[in-house]
Each structure stands twice: as structure tokens, then as C-alpha cells.
C-alpha positions as CSV (number, residue, x, y, z in Angstrom):
1,X,54.9,-121.8,-56.5
2,X,55.1,-122.8,-52.8
3,X,57.4,-119.7,-52.3
4,X,54.9,-117.5,-53.7
5,X,52.1,-118.7,-51.4
6,X,54.4,-118.3,-48.5
7,X,55.0,-114.8,-49.4
8,X,51.6,-114.0,-49.7
9,X,50.8,-115.6,-46.3
10,X,53.5,-113.5,-44.8
11,X,52.2,-110.3,-46.3
12,X,48.8,-111.2,-45.1
13,X,49.9,-111.9,-41.5
14,X,52.0,-108.6,-41.5
15,X,48.9,-106.7,-42.5
16,X,47.0,-108.1,-39.6
17,X,49.6,-107.4,-37.1
18,X,49.8,-103.7,-38.0
19,X,47.4,-101.5,-36.0
20,X,44.7,-100.0,-37.9
21,X,44.4,-96.3,-37.3
22,X,41.0,-95.3,-36.2
23,X,40.5,-91.5,-37.1
24,X,39.4,-89.8,-33.9
25,X,36.6,-87.3,-34.4
26,X,37.3,-83.8,-33.3
27,X,35.5,-82.8,-30.1
28,X,32.3,-81.1,-30.8
29,X,32.3,-77.3,-29.8
30,X,29.6,-76.6,-27.2
31,X,28.2,-73.2,-27.7
32,X,27.3,-71.1,-24.7
33,X,23.6,-71.2,-23.9
34,X,22.1,-67.7,-24.1
35,X,20.2,-66.5,-20.9
36,X,16.7,-65.8,-21.8
37,X,15.5,-62.2,-20.9
38,X,12.0,-61.9,-19.7
39,X,10.7,-58.4,-20.6
40,X,7.5,-57.5,-18.5
41,X,5.7,-54.9,-20.3
42,X,2.4,-53.2,-18.6
43,X,-0.1,-52.8,-21.2
44,X,-3.0,-50.5,-20.3
45,X,-6.1,-51.8,-21.9
46,X,-8.9,-49.1,-22.1
47,X,-12.2,-50.4,-20.8
48,X,-14.8,-50.6,-23.4
49,X,-17.4,-49.5,-21.1
50,X,-17.4,-47.1,-18.1
51,X,-18.2,-48.6,-14.8
52,X,-21.7,-48.2,-13.8
53,X,-22.0,-45.4,-11.3
54,X,-23.6,-46.6,-8.1
55,X,-26.5,-44.2,-7.2
56,X,-26.3,-42.6,-3.9
57,X,-28.5,-44.1,-1.2
58,X,-32.2,-42.7,-1.3
59,X,-32.8,-40.7,1.7
60,X,-35.4,-42.4,3.9
61,X,-37.9,-39.7,5.2
62,X,-38.1,-39.9,9.0
63,X,-41.0,-42.0,10.4
64,X,-43.9,-39.8,11.4
65,X,-44.9,-40.1,15.0
66,X,-47.9,-42.1,15.4
67,X,-51.1,-40.1,16.0
68,X,-52.8,-41.0,19.3
69,X,-56.6,-40.5,19.1
70,X,-58.2,-40.6,22.5
71,X,-61.8,-41.9,22.3
72,X,-64.0,-41.0,25.3
73,X,-66.8,-43.0,25.4
74,X,-69.5,-41.8,27.8
75,X,-71.1,-44.7,29.9
76,X,-74.5,-45.5,29.1
77,X,-77.0,-44.5,31.6
78,X,-78.9,-47.6,32.8
79,X,-82.2,-47.0,34.4
80,X,-82.4,-48.7,37.8
81,X,-84.8,-51.5,38.1
82,X,-86.7,-49.8,40.8
83,X,-87.2,-46.0,41.1
84,X,-84.7,-44.4,43.5
85,X,-85.9,-44.1,47.1
86,X,-86.2,-40.3,47.1
87,X,-88.5,-40.5,43.9
88,X,-90.6,-43.4,45.3
89,X,-91.3,-42.1,48.7
90,X,-93.5,-39.0,49.5
91,X,-94.9,-37.7,52.7
92,X,-98.7,-38.3,52.7
93,X,-99.2,-36.1,55.7
94,X,-100.4,-37.2,59.0
95,X,-97.0,-39.0,59.5
96,X,-97.6,-41.4,56.7
97,X,-95.0,-42.2,54.0
98,X,-96.4,-43.1,50.6
99,X,-94.7,-45.4,48.0
100,X,-95.1,-44.7,44.5
101,X,-97.7,-46.7,42.8
102,X,-95.4,-47.8,40.2
103,X,-93.9,-50.2,42.7
104,X,-97.2,-52.0,43.2
105,X,-96.6,-53.5,39.7
106,X,-100.3,-53.1,38.7
107,X,-101.4,-55.2,41.7
108,X,-101.3,-52.8,44.6
109,X,-101.9,-49.1,45.4
110,X,-102.0,-46.8,48.5
111,X,-98.8,-48.5,49.8
112,X,-98.0,-46.4,52.9
113,X,-95.9,-46.8,56.2
114,X,-95.5,-44.5,59.1
115,X,-91.6,-44.7,59.6
116,X,-88.4,-45.4,57.5
117,X,-86.4,-46.6,60.6
118,X,-86.7,-49.9,62.4
119,X,-84.6,-51.0,65.5
120,X,-84.4,-54.0,67.8
121,X,-83.8,-52.0,70.9
122,X,-84.5,-48.5,70.3
123,X,-87.9,-47.6,71.5
124,X,-88.5,-44.6,69.3
125,X,-88.0,-47.1,66.2
126,X,-89.5,-50.3,67.6
127,X,-92.4,-50.7,65.2
128,X,-93.5,-49.8,61.6
129,X,-97.2,-49.9,60.4
130,X,-97.6,-50.9,56.7
131,X,-100.6,-50.6,54.7
132,X,-101.5,-51.6,51.1
133,X,-104.6,-51.8,48.9
134,X,-105.1,-54.5,46.3
135,X,-106.3,-53.6,42.7
136,X,-107.4,-57.1,41.6
137,X,-110.6,-58.2,43.3
138,X,-109.2,-61.7,43.2
139,X,-106.8,-60.8,45.8
140,X,-108.5,-61.6,49.0
141,X,-105.3,-62.1,51.2
142,X,-102.0,-60.2,51.3
143,X,-98.8,-61.7,52.8
144,X,-96.0,-59.4,53.8
145,X,-92.4,-60.5,53.0
146,X,-89.0,-58.9,54.1
147,X,-85.3,-59.4,53.9
148,X,-82.3,-57.8,55.5
149,X,-79.3,-56.4,53.6
150,X,-76.1,-55.6,55.4
151,X,-75.2,-52.0,54.5
152,X,-71.4,-52.6,55.4
153,X,-70.8,-55.6,53.4
154,X,-73.8,-55.6,50.8
155,X,-74.8,-59.1,51.9
156,X,-78.4,-60.1,51.2
157,X,-80.2,-62.5,53.5
158,X,-83.0,-64.7,52.5
159,X,-86.6,-63.4,52.1
160,X,-88.9,-64.2,55.3
161,X,-92.7,-64.4,55.4
162,X,-93.8,-62.1,58.3
163,X,-97.4,-63.5,57.8
164,X,-100.9,-62.2,56.9
165,X,-101.9,-58.5,56.8
166,X,-105.2,-57.7,58.4
167,X,-108.0,-56.5,56.1
168,X,-110.5,-53.7,56.9
169,X,-113.7,-52.7,55.6
170,X,-112.3,-50.5,52.8
171,X,-110.3,-53.2,51.2
172,X,-107.1,-52.1,52.8
173,X,-104.6,-54.5,54.4
174,X,-102.5,-53.5,57.6
175,X,-99.6,-55.1,59.5
176,X,-97.6,-53.7,62.5
177,X,-94.0,-55.1,62.2
178,X,-91.6,-55.0,65.0
179,X,-87.8,-54.9,65.1
180,X,-88.0,-58.2,67.2
181,X,-90.0,-59.6,64.2
182,X,-86.7,-59.8,62.1
183,X,-85.1,-63.3,62.1
184,X,-82.4,-63.5,64.6
185,X,-79.9,-64.7,62.0
186,X,-80.5,-61.7,59.8
187,X,-80.1,-58.9,62.3
188,X,-77.3,-56.6,61.6
189,X,-76.2,-53.3,63.4
190,X,-76.4,-51.3,60.0
191,X,-78.8,-52.7,57.6
192,X,-81.5,-52.2,55.1
193,X,-85.0,-53.7,55.4
194,X,-86.4,-54.5,52.0
195,X,-90.2,-55.5,51.7
196,X,-92.7,-56.9,49.3
197,X,-96.6,-57.5,49.3
198,X,-97.9,-60.8,47.7
199,X,-101.6,-61.0,46.8
200,X,-103.3,-64.4,47.3
201,X,-106.6,-65.7,46.1
202,X,-109.3,-67.6,48.2
203,X,-107.7,-70.8,47.4
204,X,-104.2,-69.6,48.5
205,X,-102.7,-69.2,45.0
206,X,-100.4,-66.2,44.3
207,X,-102.4,-63.7,42.1
208,X,-99.7,-61.0,41.9
209,X,-96.8,-59.4,43.6
210,X,-95.6,-55.8,44.1
211,X,-92.1,-54.9,43.1
212,X,-89.3,-55.4,45.8
213,X,-89.3,-52.1,47.8
214,X,-85.6,-51.7,48.5
215,X,-83.3,-49.4,50.5
216,X,-86.1,-47.3,52.0
217,X,-86.0,-48.5,55.6
218,X,-82.9,-48.6,57.7
219,X,-82.6,-51.4,60.4
220,X,-80.4,-51.2,63.5
221,X,-79.8,-53.0,66.7
222,X,-79.4,-49.7,68.9
223,X,-80.8,-46.2,68.3
224,X,-79.1,-44.6,65.4
């Protein structure tokens, strides 16, 4: 019995000592990888709609040249405040110059003078005699006013009172005016002497005035 046990033990040990053959798997065959071939194919796709034709640009007509209209406006003729000297003065005969009664402004008529030139030193034109007749009976006194206008510059000097005119029996008033009566500050070598008649009542109040009688008498220092 003991021998049999020993024999089995020996067999068992022998079996353990013998190497166990492990089957080796055959190497796996690696197949070559196929190279991918990319095929590029151009596909022409027909457009479903034809492109819209762009219309040609609309021709722009040339700009017409502007029409220039020239309007000529005739200046309005403005009547002068006072009638011109030529129309206002007439020769009354006997060396008297008569001023148009229109310039009497309804207060005076028969406005006359004996000259249309006055001078400071020229003996020929040293004095002018003025005469006027009032229309309104309330005018009992007439004052003579004058002013000088420089013809070279157009400058007007202030009006000056030359004093009372002398009355006669026929209702006329007269004044002798000298070139020396012109105010020294107003004397100019080439000027106009303008004048005006002013009618007063017995109490000294102004009843009426003539218009300003302008640019009818020249005033100089020496003889023209």
C-alpha cells in the first residue's frame, strides 16, 4: 500500500517537472493596405435660370443751356419837387424876370427879380431887386429868406433871414439884396442863391410861405 502511494507520488512529481508545451499561434498575415484613389470629376450643372441681362445704361440727354432773359426796366420818371428853372423863369420885359406863380404855393403872385446873377465884388452883379405880391389879405408883412448851396460840393448852408420887404401902395413888397448881404460864412466862389418869401400877419404869425425857389440865381465872389 505504501509502495503504491509512493509510486503515485513519483508519477505526480514527474508530471509536474516536465515542461508543458504551449502551442504558439501562427503569426497573423498583414494584408497590404490599398491606396485610396481620389477621382475628381467635373460635373457641369446646367443653370435652371439664365442670368438676368443687365440693361445698357440709359443715355442721359445733354443738359440744355440755361436761357438768360434780360429784363430792361425803364426808370420811373419822378417829377421834380419844384419846376425846373427854365420853365419857372420868364422874361417879363423891361429887364424883369418873372417866376412861375406855381412857386407862390397859393400865397404869392407876381414874383419878379431884375437879375439872375449876384456877386460879392463884381460891380455889374452887386445887387438884385426882388418883388412879390401876397394873395391873402391877412398877409401884411413879407420876410425874405435865402440860403447858399455850393455848386462844387452840393453843400447846403442854413437859411438866413434877410429882413422885411418894403410895401408899396399897390400891395407889392420889394427888397434890394446885395452880394455883401450874404452871410460871410456862407460865401462861396461858385454857388447857388436860393430864396423864399414868408408872409406874416399883423401879429407876426406866419400865414403862408412860397415854395423854395432853387438854382435860379448864381452867386460868385468875383465876376463870372
